[in-house]
C-alpha positions in Angstrom: -0.5 4.1 2.2 1.4 2.7 -0.4 4.0 0.1 0.5 5.6 0.1 -3.4 4.9 0.6 -7.0 6.0 -2.0 -9.6 6.2 -2.4 -13.4 5.3 -6.2 -13.2 1.8 -7.8 -11.7 3.8 -10.5 -10.2 6.4 -8.0 -8.2 3.7 -6.5 -6.7 1.5 -9.5 -6.0 5.0 -10.5 -4.2 5.2 -7.4 -1.9 1.3 -7.6 -1.1 2.0 -11.3 -0.1 5.0 -10.4 1.9 3.4 -7.7 4.1 0.3 -9.6 4.5 0.9 -11.2 7.5 2.5 -8.2 9.1 -0.5 -5.9 8.2 -3.1 -8.3 9.8 -1.2 -9.3 12.9 -0.7 -5.0 13.3 -4.6 -4.4 13.2 -4.0 -2.9 10.0 -6.3 -3.2 6.6 -5.2 -6.2 4.2 -2.8 -5.0 1.2 -3.9 -4.7 -2.1 -2.7 -4.1 -5.4 -4.3 -1.1 -7.6 -3.7 -1.1 -10.9 -3.3 2.3 -13.3 -2.6 3.0 -16.9 -1.1 6.1 -17.5 -2.1 8.6 -20.9 0.9 7.0 -22.4 -0.8 3.5 -22.1 2.3 2.2 -19.4 0.6 0.0 -16.5 2.0 0.5 -12.7 1.1 -1.9 -10.1 0.7 -0.2 -6.8 0.5 -2.0 -3.1 -1.9 0.0 -1.1 -3.2 -0.7 2.7 -6.4 1.4 3.8 -8.0 3.9 3.3 -7.9 5.5 6.5 -10.4 7.6 8.1 -8.3 10.7 8.4 -4.6 11.5 8.1 -3.6 10.9 11.6 -4.8 7.6 11.2 -2.9 7.1 8.6 0.0 8.2 10.1 -0.5 5.9 13.0 -0.9 3.0 10.5 2.4 3.9 8.9 3.9 3.6 12.0 2.5 0.7 13.5 3.6 -0.8 10.0 7.0 0.2 10.2 7.5 -1.2 13.7 6.0 -4.4 12.4 8.8 -4.6 9.8 7.3 -2.8 6.7 10.0 -0.2 6.5 8.4 1.7 3.0 5.1 2.6 3.9 4.1 6.0 2.7 1.0 8.1 2.7 -0.8 8.9 -0.3 -4.0 11.2 -1.0 -6.5 9.9 -3.2 -8.9 12.3 -4.8 -11.7 11.0 -6.1 -13.2 12.6 -9.5 
């Protein structure tokens, strides 16, 4: 799941720090900042929580985090390979 994407590392770190307490208290994984670079060379810093074992677990995780005050949690799908 993703809770935000930012152009600056500082903004992503601040978001991750803000939601860490809520996530841990709600029994969810600790947020982490994932760095991606586009083909054009721009960098994006995404705050993500997971992975979850399946889509249903991710949906439950979103609902738990929303009740804990993390309103912008969204399920994302990551494909390896």
